[in-house]
N, CA, C and O atoms as a printed pandas DataFrame, in Angstrom:
     atom_number atom_name residue_name chain_id  residue_number  x_coord  y_coord  z_coord
0              1         N          UNK        A               1  -29.750  -33.127  -23.576
1              2        CA          UNK        A               1  -28.467  -33.604  -24.007
2              3         C          UNK        A               1  -27.438  -32.460  -24.091
3              4         O          UNK        A               1  -26.250  -32.666  -23.843
4              5         N          UNK        A               2  -27.913  -31.246  -24.446
5              6        CA          UNK        A               2  -27.001  -30.114  -24.553
6              7         C          UNK        A               2  -26.477  -29.695  -23.189
7              8         O          UNK        A               2  -25.336  -29.242  -23.091
8              9         N          UNK        A               3  -27.270  -29.830  -22.138
9             10        CA          UNK        A               3  -26.851  -29.435  -20.802
10            11         C          UNK        A               3  -25.770  -30.350  -20.251
11            12         O          UNK        A               3  -25.044  -29.966  -19.334
12            13         N          UNK        A               4  -25.656  -31.521  -20.784
13            14        CA          UNK        A               4  -24.667  -32.483  -20.315
14            15         C          UNK        A               4  -23.255  -31.973  -20.577
15            16         O          UNK        A               4  -22.349  -32.248  -19.791
16            17         N          UNK        A               5  -23.055  -31.249  -21.647
17            18        CA          UNK        A               5  -21.740  -30.730  -22.003
18            19         C          UNK        A               5  -21.505  -29.314  -21.502
19            20         O          UNK        A               5  -20.389  -28.800  -21.584
20            21         N          UNK        A               6  -22.521  -28.699  -20.997
21            22        CA          UNK        A               6  -22.401  -27.310  -20.567
22            23         C          UNK        A               6  -21.414  -27.144  -19.406
23            24         O          UNK        A               6  -20.533  -26.286  -19.470
24            25         N          UNK        A               7  -21.546  -27.935  -18.371
25            26        CA          UNK        A               7  -20.701  -27.796  -17.187
26            27         C          UNK        A               7  -19.223  -28.051  -17.489
27            28         O          UNK        A               7  -18.399  -27.236  -17.076
28            29         N          UNK        A               8  -18.835  -29.116  -18.174
29            30        CA          UNK        A               8  -17.400  -29.295  -18.461
30            31         C          UNK        A               8  -16.826  -28.179  -19.344
31            32         O          UNK        A               8  -15.693  -27.744  -19.139
32            33         N          UNK        A               9  -17.601  -27.726  -20.311
33            34        CA          UNK        A               9  -17.107  -26.654  -21.176
34            35         C          UNK        A               9  -16.998  -25.355  -20.380
35            36         O          UNK        A               9  -16.027  -24.613  -20.533
36            37         N          UNK        A              10  -17.978  -25.079  -19.540
37            38        CA          UNK        A              10  -17.958  -23.871  -18.724
38            39         C          UNK        A              10  -16.760  -23.871  -17.778
39            40         O          UNK        A              10  -16.089  -22.848  -17.639
40            41         N          UNK        A              11  -16.487  -24.975  -17.140
41            42        CA          UNK        A              11  -15.350  -25.071  -16.213
42            43         C          UNK        A              11  -14.041  -24.906  -16.963
43            44         O          UNK        A              11  -13.120  -24.254  -16.469
44            45         N          UNK        A              12  -13.949  -25.485  -18.139
45            46        CA          UNK        A              12  -12.727  -25.366  -18.941
46            47         C          UNK        A              12  -12.501  -23.916  -19.363
47            48         O          UNK        A              12  -11.383  -23.408  -19.267
48            49         N          UNK        A              13  -13.544  -23.258  -19.825
49            50        CA          UNK        A              13  -13.414  -21.856  -20.215
50            51         C          UNK        A              13  -13.077  -20.972  -19.022
51            52         O          UNK        A              13  -12.271  -20.048  -19.135
52            53         N          UNK        A              14  -13.677  -21.250  -17.913
53            54        CA          UNK        A              14  -13.385  -20.490  -16.702
54            55         C          UNK        A              14  -11.937  -20.671  -16.277
55            56         O          UNK        A              14  -11.281  -19.704  -15.890
56            57         N          UNK        A              15  -11.435  -21.885  -16.345
57            58        CA          UNK        A              15  -10.060  -22.175  -15.963
58            59         C          UNK        A              15   -9.088  -21.444  -16.884
59            60         O          UNK        A              15   -8.121  -20.848  -16.410
60            61         N          UNK        A              16   -9.334  -21.484  -18.200
61            62        CA          UNK        A              16   -8.461  -20.770  -19.137
62            63         C          UNK        A              16   -8.563  -19.258  -18.946
63            64         O          UNK        A              16   -7.564  -18.549  -19.074
64            65         N          UNK        A              17   -9.734  -18.773  -18.648
65            66        CA          UNK        A              17   -9.900  -17.339  -18.423
66            67         C          UNK        A              17   -9.140  -16.850  -17.206
67            68         O          UNK        A              17   -8.534  -15.778  -17.235
68            69         N          UNK        A              18   -9.168  -17.616  -16.155
69            70        CA          UNK        A              18   -8.458  -17.231  -14.932
70            71         C          UNK        A              18   -6.956  -17.294  -15.151
71            72         O          UNK        A              18   -6.227  -16.421  -14.681
72            73         N          UNK        A              19   -6.492  -18.295  -15.845
73            74        CA          UNK        A              19   -5.055  -18.427  -16.074
74            75         C          UNK        A              19   -4.541  -17.497  -17.162
75            76         O          UNK        A              19   -3.378  -17.095  -17.124
76            77         N          UNK        A              20   -5.365  -17.152  -18.113
77            78        CA          UNK        A              20   -4.917  -16.309  -19.215
78            79         C          UNK        A              20   -4.870  -14.837  -18.827
79            80         O          UNK        A              20   -4.057  -14.089  -19.370
80            81         N          UNK        A              21   -5.716  -14.406  -17.906
81            82        CA          UNK        A              21   -5.784  -12.997  -17.538
82            83         C          UNK        A              21   -5.578  -12.818  -16.037
83            84         O          UNK        A              21   -6.515  -12.461  -15.324
84            85         N          UNK        A              22   -4.366  -13.061  -15.553
85            86        CA          UNK        A              22   -4.148  -12.878  -14.115
86            87         C          UNK        A              22   -4.190  -11.403  -13.756
87            88         O          UNK        A              22   -3.797  -10.539  -14.540
88            89         N          UNK        A              23   -4.667  -11.144  -12.575
89            90        CA          UNK        A              23   -4.728   -9.758  -12.130
90            91         C          UNK        A              23   -3.321   -9.296  -11.793
91            92         O          UNK        A              23   -2.548  -10.003  -11.146
92            93         N          UNK        A              24   -3.020   -8.121  -12.239
93            94        CA          UNK        A              24   -1.704   -7.547  -11.997
94            95         C          UNK        A              24   -1.822   -6.469  -10.931
95            96         O          UNK        A              24   -2.702   -5.611  -10.994
96            97         N          UNK        A              25   -0.945   -6.522   -9.976
97            98        CA          UNK        A              25   -0.916   -5.471   -8.958
98            99         C          UNK        A              25   -0.366   -4.196   -9.590
99           100         O          UNK        A              25    0.229   -4.216  -10.668
100          101         N          UNK        A              26   -0.582   -3.102   -8.892
101          102        CA          UNK        A              26   -0.074   -1.837   -9.390
102          103         C          UNK        A              26    1.435   -1.959   -9.554
103          104         O          UNK        A              26    2.131   -2.418   -8.648
104          105         N          UNK        A              27    1.927   -1.552  -10.696
105          106        CA          UNK        A              27    3.341   -1.739  -11.001
106          107         C          UNK        A              27    4.167   -0.699  -10.273
107          108         O          UNK        A              27    4.367    0.405  -10.779
108          109         N          UNK        A              28    4.637   -1.033   -9.120
109          110        CA          UNK        A              28    5.480   -0.134   -8.349
110          111         C          UNK        A              28    6.422   -0.976   -7.519
111          112         O          UNK        A              28    6.010   -1.624   -6.557
112          113         N          UNK        A              29    7.677   -0.964   -7.892
113          114        CA          UNK        A              29    8.643   -1.775   -7.184
114          115         C          UNK        A              29    9.074   -1.083   -5.906
115          116         O          UNK        A              29    9.294    0.128   -5.878
116          117         N          UNK        A              30    9.190   -1.865   -4.862
117          118        CA          UNK        A              30    9.673   -1.318   -3.603
118          119         C          UNK        A              30   11.165   -1.055   -3.728
119          120         O          UNK        A              30   11.883   -1.841   -4.346
120          121         N          UNK        A              31   11.631    0.023   -3.157
121          122        CA          UNK        A              31   13.070    0.261   -3.206
122          123         C          UNK        A              31   13.814   -0.784   -2.391
123          124         O          UNK        A              31   13.263   -1.390   -1.472
124          125         N          UNK        A              32   15.053   -0.978   -2.741
125          126        CA          UNK        A              32   15.850   -1.996   -2.065
126          127         C          UNK        A              32   16.012   -1.689   -0.583
127          128         O          UNK        A              32   16.280   -2.593    0.209
128          129         N          UNK        A              33   15.852   -0.411   -0.194
129          130        CA          UNK        A              33   15.945   -0.061    1.226
130          131         C          UNK        A              33   14.872   -0.789    2.025
131          132         O          UNK        A              33   15.142   -1.285    3.119
132          133         N          UNK        A              34   13.652   -0.858    1.486
133          134        CA          UNK        A              34   12.565   -1.526    2.200
134          135         C          UNK        A              34   12.662   -3.034    2.086
135          136         O          UNK        A              34   12.298   -3.746    3.022
136          137         N          UNK        A              35   13.142   -3.533    0.967
137          138        CA          UNK        A              35   13.254   -4.978    0.795
138          139         C          UNK        A              35   14.293   -5.580    1.739
139          140         O          UNK        A              35   14.224   -6.767    2.058
140          141         N          UNK        A              36   15.234   -4.789    2.180
141          142        CA          UNK        A              36   16.232   -5.284    3.125
142          143         C          UNK        A              36   15.601   -5.671    4.460
143          144         O          UNK        A              36   16.165   -6.480    5.198
144          145         N          UNK        A              37   14.436   -5.103    4.778
145          146        CA          UNK        A              37   13.774   -5.374    6.053
146          147         C          UNK        A              37   12.682   -6.435    5.934
147          148         O          UNK        A              37   12.027   -6.746    6.929
148          149         N          UNK        A              38   12.473   -6.989    4.760
149          150        CA          UNK        A              38   11.385   -7.948    4.542
150          151         C          UNK        A              38   11.595   -9.207    5.376
151          152         O          UNK        A              38   12.663   -9.817    5.337
152          153         N          UNK        A              39   10.574   -9.585    6.124
153          154        CA          UNK        A              39   10.595  -10.819    6.900
154          155         C          UNK        A              39   11.291  -10.734    8.237
155          156         O          UNK        A              39   11.393  -11.742    8.935
156          157         N          UNK        A              40   11.768   -9.583    8.614
157          158        CA          UNK        A              40   12.461   -9.449    9.895
158          159         C          UNK        A              40   11.465   -9.123   10.998
159          160         O          UNK        A              40   10.417   -8.524   10.756
160          161         N          UNK        A              41   11.810   -9.526   12.208
161          162        CA          UNK        A              41   11.003   -9.159   13.370
162          163         C          UNK        A              41   11.877   -8.328   14.299
163          164         O          UNK        A              41   13.103   -8.439   14.296
164          165         N          UNK        A              42   11.221   -7.500   15.087
165          166        CA          UNK        A              42   11.935   -6.556   15.939
166          167         C          UNK        A              42   11.489   -6.722   17.383
167          168         O          UNK        A              42   10.362   -7.136   17.654
168          169         N          UNK        A              43   12.376   -6.399   18.294
169          170        CA          UNK        A              43   12.081   -6.549   19.713
170          171         C          UNK        A              43   11.149   -5.466   20.228
171          172         O          UNK        A              43   10.414   -5.683   21.191
172          173         N          UNK        A              44   11.173   -4.328   19.606
173          174        CA          UNK        A              44   10.326   -3.231   20.050
174          175         C          UNK        A              44   10.574   -1.991   19.224
175          176         O          UNK        A              44   11.330   -2.001   18.253
176          177         N          UNK        A              45    9.917   -0.922   19.635
177          178        CA          UNK        A              45   10.023    0.333   18.907
178          179         C          UNK        A              45   11.416    0.940   19.074
179          180         O          UNK        A              45   11.877    1.677   18.202
180          181         N          UNK        A              46   12.079    0.644   20.168
181          182        CA          UNK        A              46   13.401    1.205   20.410
182          183         C          UNK        A              46   14.512    0.435   19.710
183          184         O          UNK        A              46   15.667    0.861   19.752
184          185         N          UNK        A              47   14.204   -0.668   19.078
185          186        CA          UNK        A              47   15.193   -1.466   18.357
186          187         C          UNK        A              47   15.784   -0.625   17.225
187          188         O          UNK        A              47   15.028   -0.064   16.432
188          189         N          UNK        A              48   17.113   -0.521   17.127
189          190        CA          UNK        A              48   17.729    0.318   16.091
190          191         C          UNK        A              48   17.357   -0.104   14.665
191          192         O          UNK        A              48   17.221    0.745   13.785
192          193         N          UNK        A              49   17.194   -1.394   14.439
193          194        CA          UNK        A              49   16.796   -1.843   13.103
194          195         C          UNK        A              49   15.364   -1.419   12.790
195          196         O          UNK        A              49   15.050   -1.090   11.646
196          197         N          UNK        A              50   14.498   -1.427   13.799
197          198        CA          UNK        A              50   13.120   -0.987   13.575
198          199         C          UNK        A              50   13.069    0.500   13.250
199          200         O          UNK        A              50   12.318    0.918   12.369
200          201         N          UNK        A              51   13.850    1.288   13.946
201          202        CA          UNK        A              51   13.825    2.728   13.678
202          203         C          UNK        A              51   14.342    3.034   12.275
203          204         O          UNK        A              51   13.826    3.930   11.607
204          205         N          UNK        A              52   15.358    2.296   11.822
205          206        CA          UNK        A              52   15.834    2.531   10.453
206          207         C          UNK        A              52   14.808    2.050    9.431
207          208         O          UNK        A              52   14.650    2.662    8.375
208          209         N          UNK        A              53   14.109    0.954    9.740
209          210        CA          UNK        A              53   13.037    0.486    8.854
210          211         C          UNK        A              53   11.901    1.511    8.795
211          212         O          UNK        A              53   11.392    1.815    7.716
212          213         N          UNK        A              54   11.510    2.034    9.937
213          214        CA          UNK        A              54   10.426    3.009    9.984
214          215         C          UNK        A              54   10.805    4.274    9.215
215          216         O          UNK        A              54    9.962    4.855    8.532
216          217         N          UNK        A              55   12.038    4.695    9.317
217          218        CA          UNK        A              55   12.495    5.874    8.584
218          219         C          UNK        A              55   12.454    5.628    7.073
219          220         O          UNK        A              55   12.011    6.490    6.314
220          221         N          UNK        A              56   12.917    4.446    6.637
221          222        CA          UNK        A              56   12.879    4.124    5.204
222          223         C          UNK        A              56   11.441    4.047    4.707
223          224         O          UNK        A              56   11.141    4.504    3.604
224          225         N          UNK        A              57   10.543    3.467    5.516
225          226        CA          UNK        A              57    9.131    3.373    5.141
226          227         C          UNK        A              57    8.506    4.764    5.044
227          228         O          UNK        A              57    7.762    5.050    4.106
228          229         N          UNK        A              58    8.809    5.623    6.011
229          230        CA          UNK        A              58    8.253    6.982    5.985
230          231         C          UNK        A              58    8.700    7.743    4.750
231          232         O          UNK        A              58    7.893    8.398    4.091
232          233         N          UNK        A              59    9.983    7.658    4.437
233          234        CA          UNK        A              59   10.495    8.381    3.267
234          235         C          UNK        A              59    9.865    7.861    1.980
235          236         O          UNK        A              59    9.544    8.645    1.087
236          237         N          UNK        A              60    9.689    6.563    1.878
237          238        CA          UNK        A              60    9.098    5.974    0.671
238          239         C          UNK        A              60    7.632    6.385    0.522
239          240         O          UNK        A              60    7.203    6.757   -0.570
240          241         N          UNK        A              61    6.866    6.320    1.601
241          242        CA          UNK        A              61    5.444    6.673    1.529
242          243         C          UNK        A              61    5.271    8.169    1.266
243          244         O          UNK        A              61    4.387    8.557    0.501
244          245         N          UNK        A              62    6.089    9.005    1.879
245          246        CA          UNK        A              62    6.004   10.456    1.645
246          247         C          UNK        A              62    6.263   10.757    0.170
247          248         O          UNK        A              62    5.573   11.580   -0.433
248          249         N          UNK        A              63    7.247   10.096   -0.399
249          250        CA          UNK        A              63    7.548   10.295   -1.822
250          251         C          UNK        A              63    6.377    9.832   -2.690
251          252         O          UNK        A              63    6.008   10.510   -3.649
252          253         N          UNK        A              64    5.796    8.685   -2.356
253          254        CA          UNK        A              64    4.686    8.143   -3.137
254          255         C          UNK        A              64    3.432    9.017   -3.022
255          256         O          UNK        A              64    2.722    9.208   -4.009
256          257         N          UNK        A              65    3.154    9.547   -1.828
257          258        CA          UNK        A              65    1.998   10.431   -1.645
258          259         C          UNK        A              65    2.205   11.728   -2.426
259          260         O          UNK        A              65    1.268   12.250   -3.030
260          261         N          UNK        A              66    3.423   12.240   -2.412
261          262        CA          UNK        A              66    3.711   13.468   -3.148
262          263         C          UNK        A              66    3.535   13.256   -4.652
263          264         O          UNK        A              66    2.982   14.121   -5.330
264          265         N          UNK        A              67    3.991   12.128   -5.180
265          266        CA          UNK        A              67    3.851   11.851   -6.606
266          267         C          UNK        A              67    2.397   11.633   -7.005
267          268         O          UNK        A              67    1.965   12.096   -8.062
268          269         N          UNK        A              68    1.650   10.941   -6.177
269          270        CA          UNK        A              68    0.280   10.568   -6.548
270          271         C          UNK        A              68   -0.742   11.667   -6.277
271          272         O          UNK        A              68   -1.634   11.902   -7.092
272          273         N          UNK        A              69   -0.613   12.342   -5.132
273          274        CA          UNK        A              69   -1.624   13.309   -4.725
274          275         C          UNK        A              69   -1.133   14.756   -4.752
275          276         O          UNK        A              69   -1.942   15.678   -4.644
276          277         N          UNK        A              70    0.156   14.969   -4.892
277          278        CA          UNK        A              70    0.689   16.321   -4.906
278          279         C          UNK        A              70    0.716   16.983   -3.543
279          280         O          UNK        A              70    0.745   18.210   -3.448
280          281         N          UNK        A              71    0.709   16.189   -2.493
281          282        CA          UNK        A              71    0.727   16.712   -1.126
282          283         C          UNK        A              71    2.110   16.458   -0.538
283          284         O          UNK        A              71    2.590   15.324   -0.523
284          285         N          UNK        A              72    2.738   17.512   -0.059
285          286        CA          UNK        A              72    4.054   17.377    0.547
286          287         C          UNK        A              72    3.891   17.185    2.049
287          288         O          UNK        A              72    3.338   18.042    2.738
288          289         N          UNK        A              73    4.370   16.072    2.541
289          290        CA          UNK        A              73    4.292   15.755    3.969
290          291         C          UNK        A              73    5.695   15.673    4.543
291          292         O          UNK        A              73    6.651   15.351    3.838
292          293         N          UNK        A              74    5.804   15.967    5.825
293          294        CA          UNK        A              74    7.089   15.881    6.518
294          295         C          UNK        A              74    7.226   14.488    7.112
295          296         O          UNK        A              74    6.376   14.077    7.902
296          297         N          UNK        A              75    8.280   13.745    6.753
297          298        CA          UNK        A              75    8.419   12.382    7.285
298          299         C          UNK        A              75    8.646   12.322    8.789
299          300         O          UNK        A              75    8.525   11.250    9.381
300          301         N          UNK        A              76    8.970   13.436    9.417
301          302        CA          UNK        A              76    9.218   13.431   10.855
302          303         C          UNK        A              76    7.942   13.559   11.676
303          304         O          UNK        A              76    7.960   13.307   12.881
304          305         N          UNK        A              77    6.836   13.946   11.049
305          306        CA          UNK        A              77    5.609   14.206   11.803
306          307         C          UNK        A              77    4.843   12.953   12.198
307          308         O          UNK        A              77    4.182   12.951   13.237
308          309         N          UNK        A              78    4.909   11.890   11.408
309          310        CA          UNK        A              78    4.095   10.703   11.653
310          311         C          UNK        A              78    4.969    9.452   11.536
311          312         O          UNK        A              78    6.072    9.497   10.990
312          313         N          UNK        A              79    4.456    8.345   12.057
313          314        CA          UNK        A              79    5.175    7.078   11.917
314          315         C          UNK        A              79    4.904    6.499   10.534
315          316         O          UNK        A              79    4.044    6.990    9.802
316          317         N          UNK        A              80    5.642    5.453   10.185
317          318        CA          UNK        A              80    5.453    4.822    8.885
318          319         C          UNK        A              80    4.072    4.233    8.716
319          320         O          UNK        A              80    3.494    4.308    7.632
320          321         N          UNK        A              81    3.537    3.648    9.770
321          322        CA          UNK        A              81    2.206    3.048    9.685
322          323         C          UNK        A              81    1.116    4.118    9.642
323          324         O          UNK        A              81    0.063    3.911    9.038
324          325         N          UNK        A              82    1.365    5.256   10.281
325          326        CA          UNK        A              82    0.434    6.379   10.140
326          327         C          UNK        A              82    0.396    6.859    8.694
327          328         O          UNK        A              82   -0.671    7.179    8.169
328          329         N          UNK        A              83    1.556    6.909    8.054
329          330        CA          UNK        A              83    1.596    7.318    6.651
330          331         C          UNK        A              83    0.855    6.334    5.753
331          332         O          UNK        A              83    0.223    6.741    4.777
332          333         N          UNK        A              84    0.926    5.050    6.071
333          334        CA          UNK        A              84    0.169    4.069    5.289
334          335         C          UNK        A              84   -1.330    4.313    5.429
335          336         O          UNK        A              84   -2.068    4.227    4.448
336          337         N          UNK        A              85   -1.779    4.614    6.638
337          338        CA          UNK        A              85   -3.200    4.912    6.850
338          339         C          UNK        A              85   -3.607    6.218    6.170
339          340         O          UNK        A              85   -4.692    6.315    5.597
340          341         N          UNK        A              86   -2.736    7.213    6.237
341          342        CA          UNK        A              86   -3.029    8.493    5.587
342          343         C          UNK        A              86   -3.161    8.294    4.085
343          344         O          UNK        A              86   -4.073    8.839    3.463
344          345         N          UNK        A              87   -2.271    7.528    3.509
345          346        CA          UNK        A              87   -2.344    7.272    2.069
346          347         C          UNK        A              87   -3.640    6.555    1.699
347          348         O          UNK        A              87   -4.260    6.875    0.685
348          349         N          UNK        A              88   -4.046    5.593    2.513
349          350        CA          UNK        A              88   -5.298    4.875    2.251
350          351         C          UNK        A              88   -6.493    5.824    2.331
351          352         O          UNK        A              88   -7.417    5.722    1.525
352          353         N          UNK        A              89   -6.483    6.739    3.288
353          354        CA          UNK        A              89   -7.568    7.717    3.394
354          355         C          UNK        A              89   -7.573    8.688    2.219
355          356         O          UNK        A              89   -8.638    9.085    1.745
356          357         N          UNK        A              90   -6.397    9.070    1.749
357          358        CA          UNK        A              90   -6.319    9.949    0.589
358          359         C          UNK        A              90   -6.912    9.280   -0.649
359          360         O          UNK        A              90   -7.518    9.945   -1.490
360          361         N          UNK        A              91   -6.737    7.981   -0.757
361          362        CA          UNK        A              91   -7.298    7.255   -1.899
362          363         C          UNK        A              91   -8.822    7.258   -1.857
363          364         O          UNK        A              91   -9.467    7.200   -2.904
364          365         N          UNK        A              92   -9.403    7.324   -0.668
365          366        CA          UNK        A              92  -10.858    7.248   -0.509
366          367         C          UNK        A              92  -11.536    8.610   -0.441
367          368         O          UNK        A              92  -12.765    8.675   -0.454
368          369         N          UNK        A              93  -10.794    9.675   -0.370
369          370        CA          UNK        A              93  -11.406   10.992   -0.179
370          371         C          UNK        A              93  -12.123   11.462   -1.435
371          372         O          UNK        A              93  -11.814   11.041   -2.549
372          373         N          UNK        A              94  -13.085   12.343   -1.222
373          374        CA          UNK        A              94  -13.816   12.947   -2.335
374          375         C          UNK        A              94  -12.964   14.048   -2.961
375          376         O          UNK        A              94  -12.043   14.563   -2.328
376          377         N          UNK        A              95  -13.268   14.397   -4.181
377          378        CA          UNK        A              95  -12.470   15.394   -4.897
378          379         C          UNK        A              95  -12.511   16.773   -4.250
379          380         O          UNK        A              95  -11.513   17.493   -4.265
380          381         N          UNK        A              96  -13.637   17.139   -3.692
381          382        CA          UNK        A              96  -13.762   18.484   -3.143
382          383         C          UNK        A              96  -13.325   18.584   -1.686
383          384         O          UNK        A              96  -13.367   19.678   -1.125
384          385         N          UNK        A              97  -12.914   17.509   -1.059
385          386        CA          UNK        A              97  -12.474   17.538    0.336
386          387         C          UNK        A              97  -10.994   17.919    0.418
387          388         O          UNK        A              97  -10.188   17.451   -0.387
388          389         N          UNK        A              98  -10.638   18.758    1.379
389          390        CA          UNK        A              98   -9.218   19.085    1.553
390          391         C          UNK        A              98   -8.482   17.948    2.270
391          392         O          UNK        A              98   -9.084   17.143    2.981
392          393         N          UNK        A              99   -7.189   17.909    2.066
393          394        CA          UNK        A              99   -6.363   16.874    2.682
394          395         C          UNK        A              99   -6.184   17.101    4.176
395          396         O          UNK        A              99   -5.946   16.152    4.923
396          397         N          UNK        A             100   -6.296   18.339    4.614
397          398        CA          UNK        A             100   -6.067   18.666    6.024
398          399         C          UNK        A             100   -7.041   17.964    6.963
399          400         O          UNK        A             100   -6.694   17.665    8.105
400          401         N          UNK        A             101   -8.237   17.703    6.499
401          402        CA          UNK        A             101   -9.230   17.014    7.341
402          403         C          UNK        A             101   -8.702   15.652    7.776
403          404         O          UNK        A             101   -8.886   15.243    8.923
404          405         N          UNK        A             102   -8.061   14.969    6.876
405          406        CA          UNK        A             102   -7.558   13.633    7.183
406          407         C          UNK        A             102   -6.284   13.684    8.015
407          408         O          UNK        A             102   -6.035   12.795    8.829
408          409         N          UNK        A             103   -5.487   14.709    7.817
409          410        CA          UNK        A             103   -4.250   14.817    8.595
410          411         C          UNK        A             103   -4.524   15.161   10.055
411          412         O          UNK        A             103   -3.712   14.838   10.922
412          413         N          UNK        A             104   -5.651   15.812   10.346
413          414        CA          UNK        A             104   -5.992   16.160   11.725
414          415         C          UNK        A             104   -6.367   14.931   12.558
415          416         O          UNK        A             104   -6.376   14.995   13.787
416          417         N          UNK        A             105   -6.675   13.819   11.897
417          418        CA          UNK        A             105   -7.053   12.600   12.630
418          419         C          UNK        A             105   -5.857   11.930   13.307
419          420         O          UNK        A             105   -6.034   11.109   14.207
420          421         N          UNK        A             106   -4.661   12.271   12.886
421          422        CA          UNK        A             106   -3.476   11.602   13.401
422          423         C          UNK        A             106   -2.662   12.561   14.264
423          424         O          UNK        A             106   -2.375   13.683   13.848
424          425         N          UNK        A             107   -2.291   12.120   15.464
425          426        CA          UNK        A             107   -1.454   12.977   16.301
426          427         C          UNK        A             107   -0.046   13.043   15.719
427          428         O          UNK        A             107    0.477   12.046   15.222
428          429         N          UNK        A             108    0.556   14.215   15.784
429          430        CA          UNK        A             108    1.894   14.367   15.222
430          431         C          UNK        A             108    2.921   13.755   16.149
431          432         O          UNK        A             108    2.752   13.731   17.369
432          433         N          UNK        A             109    3.978   13.264   15.553
433          434        CA          UNK        A             109    5.070   12.653   16.292
434          435         C          UNK        A             109    5.129   11.171   16.028
435          436         O          UNK        A             109    4.120   10.479   16.165
436          437         N          UNK        A             110    6.317   10.654   15.643
437          438        CA          UNK        A             110    6.440    9.226   15.303
438          439         C          UNK        A             110    6.350    8.299   16.460
439          440         O          UNK        A             110    6.440    7.084   16.286
């Protein structure tokens, strides 16, 4: 008889737990420069809007990597998507590994 009430109570508690404690993403607002490009599509890499978007993305990621890891990177050396990959690799690196190992994986030039 006790098991009859177990499932409804368990589902109710689970539902309240999920709704009461939503997972919060890392609190970091994107600058308005990047939000201006949200949802847009581009014809190619030579599109002037794409190049301005890539420049804004590079500057934002370089600033974020410098604040989080203390590594100063030049925004002219890599593309914005390369910087996103570099940042992801920096998050996964071991404490005793140098950052240069990961930077050698990417060819320089945007």
